[in-house]
FIZA-46345 format. One record per residue: x, y, z of N, C-alpha, C in turn; residue in three letters. Coordinates in Angstrom, 3 decimals. Atoms other than C-alpha are relative to their C-alpha. Layout:
FIZA-46345
X, Y, Z, X, Y, Z, X, Y, Z, Ala
...
END
This chain:
FIZA-46345
1.337, 0.055, 0.588, 258.880, 101.501, -11.580, -0.762, 1.258, 0.410, Unk
0.717, -1.244, -0.277, 257.028, 104.803, -11.876, -1.447, -0.150, -0.462, Unk
1.426, 0.134, 0.274, 253.234, 104.710, -11.677, -0.678, 1.349, 0.172, Unk
0.720, -1.269, -0.076, 250.859, 107.600, -12.268, -1.485, -0.225, -0.234, Unk
1.434, -0.008, 0.257, 247.156, 108.338, -12.289, -0.398, 1.379, -0.492, Unk
0.435, -1.281, 0.572, 245.334, 111.030, -14.262, -1.451, -0.116, -0.437, Unk
1.368, -0.161, 0.487, 241.665, 111.869, -14.568, 0.064, 1.004, -1.146, Unk
-0.202, -0.837, 1.188, 241.720, 113.211, -18.125, -1.262, 0.758, -0.413, Unk
1.237, -0.729, 0.285, 238.063, 114.349, -18.228, -0.252, 0.105, -1.505, Unk
0.224, 0.202, 1.438, 237.551, 113.092, -21.813, 1.315, -0.292, -0.716, Unk
-1.205, 0.402, 0.731, 240.270, 111.126, -23.557, -0.060, 0.470, -1.442, Unk
0.125, -0.532, 1.359, 238.901, 112.288, -26.900, 0.652, 1.369, -0.098, Unk
-0.571, -1.351, -0.020, 239.856, 115.848, -26.002, 1.466, -0.026, 0.416, Unk
-1.313, -0.091, -0.651, 242.953, 115.093, -23.943, 1.054, -0.981, -0.518, Unk
-0.981, 0.969, 0.493, 244.664, 112.318, -25.959, 1.341, 0.636, -0.369, Unk
-1.306, -0.594, 0.329, 247.340, 114.652, -27.408, 0.783, 0.410, 1.251, Unk
-0.675, -0.412, -1.223, 248.091, 115.936, -23.901, 0.581, -1.204, 0.737, Unk
-0.505, 1.207, -0.658, 248.449, 112.418, -22.495, 1.275, -0.480, -0.700, Unk
-1.177, 0.431, 0.769, 250.860, 111.437, -25.278, 1.165, 0.966, 0.225, Unk
-1.056, -1.003, -0.196, 252.792, 114.701, -24.903, 0.623, -0.124, 1.388, Unk
-0.524, 0.091, -1.370, 253.099, 114.270, -21.147, 0.868, -1.242, 0.168, Unk
-0.793, 1.229, -0.092, 254.311, 110.672, -21.435, 1.357, 0.180, -0.686, Unk
-1.258, -0.234, 0.719, 256.919, 111.711, -24.010, 0.897, 0.982, 0.751, Unk
-0.780, -0.996, -0.745, 257.992, 114.709, -21.925, 0.670, -0.627, 1.215, Unk
-0.591, 0.676, -1.155, 258.537, 112.525, -18.867, 1.174, -0.869, -0.424, Unk
-1.062, 0.885, 0.479, 260.593, 110.046, -20.861, 1.220, 0.797, -0.457, Unk
-1.105, -0.819, 0.486, 262.687, 112.846, -22.355, 0.910, 0.492, 1.126, Unk
-0.796, -0.430, -1.154, 263.888, 113.747, -18.841, 1.011, -1.058, 0.433, Unk
-0.895, 1.099, -0.343, 265.633, 110.377, -18.591, -0.779, -1.243, 0.352, Unk
0.701, 1.267, -0.239, 264.784, 106.693, -18.118, -0.671, -0.086, 1.366, Unk
0.560, 0.089, -1.358, 264.184, 107.131, -14.390, -1.284, 0.817, 0.146, Unk
1.209, -0.824, -0.060, 261.437, 109.681, -15.117, -1.146, -0.556, -0.850, Unk
1.023, 0.552, 0.888, 259.559, 107.625, -17.719, -1.123, -0.650, 0.804, Unk
1.161, 0.594, -0.664, 256.053, 106.553, -16.709, -0.145, -1.443, -0.477, Unk
0.130, 1.417, 0.342, 255.889, 102.762, -16.592, -1.450, -0.440, -0.061, Unk
1.423, 0.336, -0.041, 252.193, 102.527, -15.717, -0.789, 1.285, 0.209, Unk
0.886, -1.158, -0.146, 249.515, 105.191, -16.203, -1.441, -0.478, 0.062, Unk
1.421, 0.280, -0.150, 245.970, 104.774, -14.907, -0.786, 1.255, -0.383, Unk
0.824, -1.117, 0.459, 243.374, 106.983, -16.587, -1.428, -0.167, 0.501, Unk
1.417, 0.004, -0.360, 239.865, 107.938, -15.474, -0.756, 1.030, -0.853, Unk
0.925, -0.839, 0.773, 236.884, 109.641, -17.113, 0.381, 0.040, -1.478, Unk
-0.259, 0.089, 1.441, 237.608, 108.405, -20.626, -1.132, 0.626, -0.797, Unk
1.209, -0.510, 0.663, 234.054, 109.299, -21.629, -0.085, -0.467, -1.449, Unk
0.095, 0.560, 1.351, 234.139, 106.982, -24.649, -0.315, -1.495, 0.091, Unk
0.290, 1.425, 0.073, 232.876, 103.553, -25.662, 1.277, -0.760, -0.356, Unk
-1.206, 0.806, 0.195, 235.359, 100.694, -25.935, 0.514, 0.037, -1.437, Unk
-0.436, 0.015, 1.399, 235.384, 100.776, -29.732, 0.695, 1.299, -0.421, Unk
-0.628, -1.287, 0.315, 236.576, 104.398, -29.666, 1.367, 0.166, 0.679, Unk
-1.247, -0.160, -0.760, 239.567, 103.779, -27.389, 1.208, 0.012, -0.950, Unk
-1.103, -0.185, 0.961, 242.771, 104.956, -29.145, 1.221, -0.885, 0.297, Unk
-1.093, 0.898, -0.377, 244.869, 101.862, -28.447, 1.174, 0.085, -0.969, Unk
-1.089, -0.098, 0.989, 246.846, 102.319, -31.691, 0.939, 1.160, 0.327, Unk
-0.828, -1.161, -0.352, 248.054, 105.742, -30.549, 0.909, -0.326, 1.179, Unk
-0.817, 0.359, -1.159, 249.258, 104.297, -27.259, 1.048, -1.064, -0.371, Unk
-0.975, 0.980, 0.485, 250.911, 101.349, -29.012, 1.167, 0.711, -0.672, Unk
-1.037, -0.772, 0.685, 252.796, 103.821, -31.186, 0.897, 0.739, 1.003, Unk
-0.768, -0.706, -1.041, 253.871, 105.669, -28.020, 0.787, -0.952, 0.889, Unk
-0.772, 0.984, -0.743, 255.251, 102.410, -26.610, -0.709, -0.615, 1.191, Unk
0.764, 0.496, -1.143, 252.434, 101.331, -24.291, -1.013, -1.070, -0.394, Unk
1.124, 0.929, 0.036, 250.244, 98.283, -23.899, -1.180, 0.704, 0.668, Unk
1.153, -0.652, -0.615, 246.701, 99.218, -22.929, -1.157, -0.966, 0.212, Unk
1.268, 0.662, -0.290, 243.545, 97.819, -21.356, -0.976, 1.084, 0.410, Unk
0.956, -1.067, -0.258, 240.333, 99.797, -21.033, -1.389, -0.562, 0.266, Unk
1.356, 0.378, -0.393, 236.755, 99.704, -19.793, -0.820, 1.281, -0.053, Unk
0.637, -1.290, 0.230, 234.569, 102.473, -21.180, -1.500, -0.057, -0.201, Unk
1.410, -0.153, 0.316, 231.077, 103.756, -21.792, -0.215, 1.383, -0.605, Unk
0.285, -1.254, 0.682, 229.462, 106.562, -23.727, -0.215, 1.133, 0.998, Unk
0.255, -1.283, -0.674, 229.630, 110.111, -22.313, 0.566, 0.112, 1.413, Unk
-0.392, -0.079, -1.407, 230.542, 109.219, -18.724, 1.052, -1.056, 0.352, Unk
-0.832, 1.015, -0.646, 233.094, 107.366, -16.587, 1.087, -0.545, -0.932, Unk
-1.020, 0.645, 0.815, 235.556, 104.919, -18.145, 1.381, 0.073, 0.621, Unk
-1.332, 0.100, -0.589, 238.985, 103.753, -16.944, 0.907, -0.790, -0.942, Unk
-0.969, 0.710, 0.832, 242.168, 102.507, -18.609, 1.317, -0.121, 0.751, Unk
-1.351, 0.185, -0.515, 245.611, 101.183, -17.716, 0.947, -0.118, -1.181, Unk
-1.056, 0.051, 1.002, 248.651, 101.846, -19.899, 1.264, -0.508, 0.679, Unk
-1.218, 0.542, -0.596, 251.914, 99.984, -19.341, 1.073, -0.215, -1.057, Unk
-1.145, 0.253, 0.880, 255.364, 99.785, -20.884, 0.192, -1.490, -0.237, Unk
-0.152, 1.448, 0.117, 255.294, 96.029, -20.267, -1.375, -0.664, -0.019, Unk
1.239, 0.740, 0.201, 252.679, 93.319, -20.669, -0.963, 0.157, 1.179, Unk
1.075, -0.105, -0.997, 249.372, 93.685, -18.820, -0.730, -1.338, 0.047, Unk
0.637, 1.307, -0.126, 247.910, 90.435, -17.449, -1.070, 0.015, 1.087, Unk
1.010, 0.216, -1.049, 245.099, 89.143, -15.209, -0.959, 1.186, 0.117, Unk
0.856, -1.187, 0.051, 242.675, 91.870, -16.247, -1.375, -0.296, 0.599, Unk
1.332, 0.082, -0.602, 239.498, 92.397, -14.200, -0.724, 1.313, -0.245, Unk
0.820, -1.188, 0.246, 236.765, 94.809, -15.303, -1.186, 0.008, 0.955, Unk
1.082, -0.098, -0.967, 234.387, 95.961, -12.604, 0.325, -0.713, 1.301, Unk
-0.158, 0.628, -1.309, 234.038, 94.867, -8.980, -0.708, -1.355, -0.040, Unk
0.649, 1.315, 0.046, 233.393, 91.106, -8.858, -1.172, -0.090, 0.972, Unk
1.170, 0.199, -0.847, 229.914, 90.367, -7.546, -0.802, 1.240, 0.320, Unk
0.716, -1.252, -0.264, 228.823, 94.014, -7.506, -0.630, 0.484, -1.306, Unk
0.714, -0.397, 1.212, 226.150, 94.825, -10.091, 0.081, 1.508, -0.177, Unk
-0.198, -1.433, 0.222, 226.995, 98.198, -11.608, 0.111, 0.263, -1.495, Unk
-0.054, -0.349, 1.413, 226.311, 99.675, -15.030, 1.112, 1.004, -0.299, Unk
-1.009, -1.041, 0.209, 228.950, 102.374, -14.522, 1.400, -0.609, -0.042, Unk
-1.330, 0.573, 0.235, 232.436, 101.584, -15.804, 1.038, 0.823, 0.760, Unk
-0.818, -0.790, -0.919, 234.618, 102.728, -12.931, 1.232, -0.733, 0.532, Unk
-1.038, 0.812, -0.639, 237.013, 99.912, -12.047, 0.701, -0.878, -1.028, Unk
-0.797, 0.867, 0.862, 239.842, 98.171, -13.888, 1.219, -0.441, 0.797, Unk
-1.157, 0.543, -0.711, 242.440, 95.882, -12.323, 0.829, -0.854, -0.942, Unk
-0.902, 0.793, 0.830, 245.471, 94.192, -13.852, 1.316, -0.176, 0.740, Unk
-1.314, 0.241, -0.580, 248.921, 92.853, -13.015, 1.076, 0.431, -0.994, Unk
-1.132, -0.466, 0.807, 252.099, 94.492, -14.308, 1.284, -0.265, 0.781, Unk
-1.296, 0.300, -0.635, 255.548, 93.116, -13.447, -0.142, -0.395, 1.460, Unk
0.187, 0.518, -1.347, 254.228, 91.364, -10.359, -0.731, 0.917, 0.954, Unk
0.732, -0.952, -0.834, 252.385, 94.412, -9.027, -1.461, 0.039, -0.450, Unk
1.428, -0.086, 0.299, 248.590, 94.363, -8.846, -0.397, 1.467, -0.023, Unk
0.428, -1.387, 0.193, 247.159, 97.646, -10.152, -1.527, 0.043, -0.003, Unk
1.456, -0.186, -0.019, 243.594, 98.680, -9.273, -0.287, 1.475, -0.267, Unk
0.314, -1.351, 0.472, 242.385, 101.762, -11.148, -1.453, 0.302, 0.341, Unk
1.341, -0.352, -0.458, 239.377, 103.470, -9.559, -0.408, 1.402, -0.454, Unk
0.633, -1.303, 0.128, 237.110, 106.279, -10.619, -1.174, -0.009, 0.971, Unk
0.975, 0.074, -1.090, 235.214, 106.699, -7.370, -1.194, 0.908, -0.301, Unk
1.250, -0.745, 0.167, 231.615, 107.888, -7.442, 0.132, 1.387, 0.632, Unk
-0.049, -1.355, -0.549, 231.280, 111.658, -6.924, -0.923, 0.134, 1.208, Unk
0.935, -0.024, -1.123, 228.193, 111.376, -4.726, -0.974, 1.155, 0.015, Unk
0.903, -1.146, 0.201, 226.550, 114.682, -5.731, -0.185, 0.875, 1.227, Unk
0.250, -0.780, -1.221, 225.463, 115.805, -2.241, -0.226, -0.961, 1.157, Unk
0.186, 0.832, -1.189, 225.501, 114.412, 1.286, -1.486, -0.253, 0.219, Unk
1.394, 0.360, -0.237, 222.279, 112.539, 1.933, -0.785, -0.351, -1.241, Unk
0.693, 0.302, 1.247, 221.365, 112.101, -1.729, 0.067, -1.494, -0.312, Unk
-0.027, 1.395, 0.445, 220.670, 108.796, -3.466, 1.387, -0.358, -0.562, Unk
-1.332, 0.245, 0.561, 224.001, 109.134, -5.304, 1.057, -0.095, 1.100, Unk
-0.911, 0.086, -1.135, 225.750, 109.656, -1.976, -0.081, -1.389, 0.634, Unk
0.177, 1.345, -0.551, 224.288, 106.407, -0.630, 0.658, -1.040, -0.906, Unk
-0.638, 0.882, 0.971, 225.435, 104.676, -3.826, 1.520, 0.064, 0.138, Unk
-1.448, -0.153, -0.181, 228.946, 106.088, -3.297, 0.487, -0.827, 1.184, Unk
-0.417, 0.728, -1.195, 229.144, 104.605, 0.194, -0.126, -1.515, -0.198, Unk
0.142, 1.437, 0.302, 227.815, 101.207, -0.982, 1.133, -0.454, -0.914, Unk
-1.060, 0.303, 0.965, 230.305, 101.270, -3.851, 1.354, -0.107, 0.700, Unk
-1.258, 0.022, -0.737, 233.204, 102.063, -1.521, 0.093, -1.213, 0.916, Unk
0.012, 1.224, -0.815, 232.177, 99.234, 0.807, 0.346, -1.214, -0.852, Unk
-0.270, 1.126, 0.910, 232.206, 96.831, -2.144, 1.459, -0.007, -0.440, Unk
-1.414, -0.110, 0.378, 235.617, 98.106, -3.265, 0.893, -0.488, 1.132, Unk
-0.822, 0.371, -1.149, 237.041, 97.682, 0.232, -0.011, -1.507, 0.228, Unk
0.091, 1.458, -0.169, 235.770, 94.103, 0.545, 0.813, -0.721, -1.072, Unk
-0.733, 0.621, 1.108, 237.240, 93.252, -2.857, 1.506, 0.209, 0.139, Unk
-1.433, -0.277, -0.159, 240.590, 94.947, -2.207, 0.590, -0.869, 1.110, Unk
-0.468, 0.886, -1.081, 240.869, 92.962, 1.034, 0.351, -1.376, -0.573, Unk
-0.259, 1.295, 0.627, 240.638, 89.778, -1.032, 1.200, 0.069, -0.944, Unk
-1.112, -0.154, 0.938, 243.027, 91.074, -3.686, 1.343, 0.053, 0.725, Unk
-1.253, -0.118, -0.749, 245.641, 91.880, -1.031, 0.491, -1.350, 0.510, Unk
-0.405, 1.347, -0.391, 245.623, 88.258, 0.084, 0.708, -0.704, -1.152, Unk
-0.579, 0.638, 1.185, 246.454, 87.172, -3.458, 1.221, 0.746, -0.511, Unk
-1.053, -0.835, 0.571, 248.730, 90.078, -4.369, 0.541, 0.951, 1.075, Unk
-0.551, -0.892, -1.037, 250.806, 91.493, -1.494, 0.534, 1.312, -0.568, Unk
-0.473, -1.228, 0.643, 252.374, 94.005, -3.921, -1.161, 0.594, -0.793, Unk
1.249, -0.505, 0.568, 249.311, 96.085, -4.691, -0.041, 1.524, 0.067, Unk
0.187, -1.447, 0.088, 248.536, 99.648, -5.762, -1.457, 0.285, -0.343, Unk
1.349, -0.480, 0.314, 245.095, 101.270, -5.657, 0.137, 1.485, -0.305, Unk
-0.218, -1.384, 0.391, 245.100, 104.531, -7.558, -1.147, 0.494, -0.861, Unk
1.059, -0.571, 0.815, 242.759, 106.933, -9.277, -0.563, 1.267, 0.600, Unk
0.745, -1.147, -0.514, 240.289, 109.720, -8.689, -0.934, -0.525, 1.085, Unk
0.770, 0.519, -1.132, 238.915, 108.993, -5.220, -1.188, 0.876, 0.351, Unk
1.092, -0.918, -0.335, 236.580, 111.999, -5.043, -0.203, 0.114, 1.516, Unk
-0.021, -0.227, -1.448, 237.517, 112.250, -1.349, 1.333, 0.671, 0.320, Unk
-1.221, -0.635, -0.490, 240.026, 114.666, 0.169, 0.292, -0.571, 1.388, Unk
-0.248, 0.740, -1.248, 241.728, 112.726, 3.001, -0.111, 0.815, 1.284, Unk
0.120, -0.810, -1.217, 242.033, 115.568, 5.533, 0.092, 1.484, -0.346, Unk
0.092, -1.439, 0.232, 242.030, 119.341, 5.974, 1.206, 0.584, -0.733, Unk
-1.155, -0.462, 0.773, 245.530, 119.708, 4.503, -0.269, -0.068, -1.503, Unk
0.252, 0.309, 1.403, 244.022, 118.529, 1.232, -1.131, 0.818, -0.612, Unk
1.040, -0.894, 0.526, 241.446, 121.311, 0.775, 0.463, 1.444, 0.160, Unk
-0.458, -1.389, -0.067, 241.936, 125.007, 0.102, -0.670, 0.787, 1.113, Unk
0.717, -0.714, -1.063, 239.371, 126.044, 2.711, -0.823, -0.995, 0.817, Unk
0.727, 0.977, -0.815, 238.322, 123.646, 5.500, -1.345, 0.493, 0.525, Unk
1.303, -0.522, -0.428, 235.474, 125.969, 6.449, -1.057, -0.328, -1.048, Unk
0.914, 0.326, 1.107, 233.887, 125.456, 3.029, -0.105, -1.509, -0.175, Unk
-0.057, 1.455, 0.183, 234.984, 121.825, 2.652, 0.061, -0.633, 1.390, Unk
0.087, 0.393, -1.402, 233.777, 120.588, 6.023, -0.629, -1.386, 0.170, Unk
0.520, 1.337, -0.320, 232.305, 117.520, 7.748, -1.324, -0.308, -0.688, Unk
1.306, 0.191, 0.627, 228.977, 118.052, 5.978, 0.033, 0.212, -1.511, Unk
-0.129, -0.282, 1.432, 230.334, 118.751, 2.475, 0.305, -1.273, -0.779, Unk
-0.368, 1.096, 0.888, 230.513, 116.320, -0.418, 1.506, 0.045, -0.243, Unk
-1.441, 0.225, 0.198, 234.081, 114.991, -0.913, 0.820, 0.107, 1.293, Unk
-0.727, -0.121, -1.274, 235.043, 115.814, 2.700, -0.851, -0.422, 1.201, Unk
0.911, 0.326, -1.102, 232.134, 114.489, 4.767, 0.593, -1.070, 0.912, Unk
-0.440, 0.990, -0.980, 232.614, 112.357, 7.855, -0.137, -1.409, -0.563, Unk
0.252, 1.347, 0.519, 231.104, 109.322, 6.108, 0.982, -0.372, -1.116, Unk
-0.926, 0.293, 1.096, 233.311, 109.612, 3.020, 1.419, -0.225, 0.502, Unk
-1.351, 0.180, -0.547, 236.522, 110.051, 4.985, 0.102, -1.282, 0.814, Unk
0.004, 1.267, -0.738, 235.547, 107.128, 7.202, 0.127, -1.179, -0.965, Unk
-0.087, 1.066, 1.005, 235.086, 104.985, 4.084, 1.415, -0.102, -0.566, Unk
-1.382, 0.015, 0.478, 238.510, 106.013, 2.797, 0.930, -0.578, 1.061, Unk
-0.845, 0.513, -1.079, 240.094, 105.297, 6.180, -0.176, -1.502, 0.188, Unk
0.242, 1.445, -0.075, 238.477, 101.862, 6.174, 0.817, -0.731, -1.072, Unk
-0.821, 0.566, 1.072, 240.198, 101.164, 2.858, 1.480, 0.041, 0.383, Unk
-1.396, -0.135, -0.415, 243.527, 102.474, 4.166, 0.350, -0.982, 1.114, Unk
-0.235, 0.885, -1.144, 243.147, 100.325, 7.288, 0.286, -1.438, -0.414, Unk
-0.351, 1.332, 0.496, 243.542, 97.230, 5.118, 1.515, -0.188, -0.044, Unk
-1.457, 0.056, 0.099, 247.246, 98.093, 5.080, 0.527, 0.760, -1.191, Unk
-0.414, -0.842, 1.118, 247.448, 100.730, 2.358, 0.541, 1.331, 0.518, Unk
-0.633, -1.262, -0.393, 249.505, 103.931, 2.497, -0.165, 1.028, -1.117, Unk
0.099, -1.121, 0.934, 248.863, 107.275, 0.810, 1.428, 0.408, -0.373, Unk
-1.415, -0.171, 0.365, 252.135, 107.518, -1.141, 0.445, 1.456, 0.045, Unk
-0.370, -1.411, -0.059, 252.053, 111.316, -1.332, 0.416, 0.391, 1.413, Unk
-0.274, -0.354, -1.392, 252.020, 111.560, 2.457, 1.214, -0.733, 0.573, Unk
-1.256, 0.614, -0.441, 255.039, 109.259, 2.755, 1.167, 0.959, -0.181, Unk
-1.101, -0.904, 0.330, 257.118, 112.129, 1.387, -0.308, 1.471, 0.278, Unk
0.346, -1.401, -0.223, 255.238, 115.315, 2.269, -1.141, 0.134, 1.003, Unk
1.083, -0.378, -0.917, 253.190, 116.739, 5.136, -0.603, 1.346, -0.389, Unk
0.374, -1.349, 0.404, 252.643, 119.964, 3.217, -1.499, 0.112, -0.267, Unk
1.396, -0.311, 0.297, 249.177, 121.471, 3.115, -0.068, 0.867, -1.257, Unk
0.197, -0.877, 1.148, 247.741, 123.208, 0.069, 0.598, -0.503, -1.298, Unk
-0.483, 0.615, 1.242, 249.106, 120.791, -2.545, -1.156, -0.813, -0.565, Unk
1.250, 0.547, 0.512, 246.230, 119.794, -4.794, 0.188, -0.724, -1.337, Unk
-0.004, 0.712, 1.282, 245.401, 117.567, -7.767, -1.193, 0.369, -0.878, Unk
1.194, -0.426, 0.750, 242.070, 119.112, -8.823, -0.319, 1.444, 0.341, Unk
0.415, -1.399, -0.160, 240.964, 122.696, -9.371, -1.206, 0.231, -0.892, Unk
1.219, -0.298, 0.750, 237.528, 123.865, -10.468, 0.332, 0.896, -1.192, Unk
-0.152, -0.869, 1.171, 237.348, 125.365, -13.951, -0.530, 1.409, 0.286, Unk
0.658, -1.279, -0.279, 235.209, 128.132, -12.486, 0.814, 0.846, 0.965, Unk
-0.550, -0.942, -0.987, 236.286, 131.206, -10.495, 1.529, 0.032, 0.010, Unk
-1.474, 0.002, 0.090, 239.899, 131.009, -11.752, 0.606, -0.905, 1.061, Unk
-0.377, 0.901, -1.071, 240.273, 128.021, -9.468, 1.472, -0.371, 0.012, Unk
-1.407, 0.400, 0.037, 243.717, 126.994, -10.671, 0.918, 1.174, 0.323, Unk
-0.848, -1.177, -0.228, 245.232, 130.470, -10.739, 0.002, 0.399, 1.471, Unk
0.120, -0.374, -1.418, 243.970, 131.092, -7.192, 0.303, -1.178, 0.940, Unk
-0.299, 1.226, -0.748, 244.916, 127.548, -6.083, -1.157, -0.413, 0.909, Unk
1.188, 0.433, -0.737, 241.360, 126.809, -4.970, -0.249, -1.461, -0.352, Unk
0.020, 1.395, 0.413, 241.887, 123.077, -5.154, -0.269, -0.987, 1.115, Unk
0.127, 1.133, -0.908, 241.520, 119.687, -3.530, 1.004, -1.069, -0.424, Unk
-0.808, 1.178, 0.340, 243.798, 116.652, -3.358, -0.908, -1.214, 0.126, Unk
0.952, 1.118, 0.021, 241.404, 113.897, -4.393, 0.476, -1.153, -0.880, Unk
-0.585, 1.057, 0.830, 243.604, 111.878, -6.779, 1.143, -0.622, 0.795, Unk
-0.895, 0.649, -0.950, 245.540, 109.319, -4.774, 0.662, -1.228, -0.606, Unk
-0.684, 1.254, 0.309, 248.071, 106.530, -5.180, 0.264, -0.690, 1.330, Unk
-0.131, 0.749, -1.247, 247.715, 104.039, -2.336, 0.823, -1.260, -0.261, Unk
-0.867, 1.152, 0.206, 250.382, 101.358, -1.936, -0.037, -0.909, 1.222, Unk
0.048, 0.981, -1.077, 250.474, 98.185, 0.128, 1.267, 0.053, 0.844, Unk
-1.140, 0.041, -0.924, 252.806, 97.577, 3.055, 1.235, -0.598, -0.670, Unk
-1.120, 0.654, 0.677, 254.942, 95.323, 0.856, 0.738, 0.933, -0.947, Unk
-0.618, -0.962, 0.918, 255.639, 98.288, -1.439, 0.498, 1.260, 0.703, Unk
-0.295, -1.263, -0.697, 256.061, 100.982, 1.208, 1.491, 0.310, 0.010, Unk
-1.441, -0.235, -0.077, 259.807, 100.528, 1.567, 0.611, 0.323, -1.362, Unk
-0.488, -0.277, 1.353, 260.171, 100.815, -2.222, -0.403, 1.384, -0.501, Unk
0.495, -1.308, 0.445, 258.419, 104.207, -2.431, 1.095, 1.046, 0.163, Unk
-1.158, -0.895, -0.048, 261.373, 106.428, -3.317, -0.380, 1.465, -0.125, Unk
0.428, -1.388, 0.212, 259.473, 109.561, -4.353, -1.451, 0.000, -0.448, Unk
1.384, -0.147, 0.454, 255.987, 110.864, -5.110, -0.265, 1.477, -0.257, Unk
0.282, -1.399, 0.274, 254.394, 114.028, -6.406, -1.231, 0.203, -0.862, Unk
1.127, -0.423, 0.837, 251.760, 115.914, -8.371, 0.550, 0.936, -1.068, Unk
-0.505, -0.782, 1.137, 252.466, 117.350, -11.821, -0.995, 1.099, -0.367, Unk
0.916, -1.116, 0.248, 250.837, 120.773, -12.030, 0.016, 0.488, -1.453, Unk
-0.157, -0.641, 1.309, 252.124, 121.708, -15.477, -1.131, -0.303, -0.988, Unk
1.073, 0.246, 0.968, 249.472, 119.893, -17.578, -1.277, 0.795, 0.272, Unk
1.193, -0.803, -0.319, 246.813, 121.903, -15.740, 0.116, 1.418, -0.570, Unk
-0.211, -1.328, 0.587, 248.359, 125.055, -17.291, -0.203, -0.002, -1.512, Unk
0.091, 0.085, 1.455, 247.960, 123.784, -20.868, -1.362, 0.466, -0.504, Unk
1.260, -0.413, 0.610, 245.262, 124.903, -23.260, -0.992, -1.158, 0.025, Unk
1.066, 0.998, -0.125, 241.958, 123.032, -22.765, 0.430, -1.159, 0.909, Unk
-0.504, 1.059, -0.877, 243.313, 121.102, -19.759, -1.118, -0.797, 0.656, Unk
0.859, 0.662, -0.980, 241.694, 118.470, -17.627, -0.004, 0.858, 1.261, Unk
0.006, -0.713, -1.281, 240.651, 119.883, -14.268, 0.830, -0.739, 1.055, Unk
-0.870, 0.771, -0.885, 242.893, 117.209, -12.685, 1.431, 0.010, -0.519, Unk
-1.411, 0.133, 0.352, 246.679, 116.908, -12.655, 0.452, -1.446, 0.220, Unk
-0.542, 1.337, -0.251, 248.697, 113.674, -12.897, 0.661, -0.088, 1.379, Unk
-0.589, 0.291, -1.311, 249.790, 112.146, -9.583, 0.826, -1.269, -0.146, Unk
-0.897, 1.130, 0.254, 252.703, 109.698, -9.373, 0.736, -0.472, 1.251, Unk
-0.910, 0.547, -1.001, 254.839, 107.448, -7.205, 1.093, -0.767, -0.732, Unk
-1.122, 0.749, 0.544, 258.245, 106.003, -7.956, 0.370, -1.106, 0.979, Unk
-0.375, 1.148, -0.812, 258.955, 102.502, -6.650, 1.391, -0.457, -0.403, Unk
-1.362, 0.398, 0.294, 262.625, 101.648, -6.385, 0.178, -1.511, -0.041, Unk
END
């Protein structure tokens, strides 16, 4: 079972790239085909979601969108059940969370709040939101031992995951002490960063700024994560980040990130 996450930064613009990437992976052989793909930043209302295109490509789909901003979706080769939109009990107008079950594995797709700047109102909202997510995931793990939390976390876990730790420091958005503490609290529930199960390498990123030739100069961050529960850890056969789509014309600023469960 191969699972991936991709912040597409507008599905309207990036739909052909998503379809092309899924087909390209499948063309490499059955073991490379993406079984589940979590998408973030759809930036479209539910009635605009291109479910017919994904059906034609061989995928079931569930989605949770809004105009202009946010939006999440889950695509799967097999049936998607037990769908949950939003964090239960947490009042939020922003469409950032979608959970579902696929082949006995609970999938939680997150588009984590950016936070704007440390100390801002949006930063406080980010921390409240992460607390709510953590409380909910704790409950979900009791019901679903085989669980994956994946998406755009808008937090780089440690200094290996930023191109310049002097710039991206304890007081910076996406790398602040408070944000990393919130991520570690989530991980402490018994989740594992699947990328780090297979690599200790620094300087491997999933996001690069459009500005300042960020991709060409590898001025990136690793903020897109696939976290897996203890029950799945032994099944994690491989993981990685697909840089190629970031080289395409009119790309998302994020690259797909994946894990293969044996």
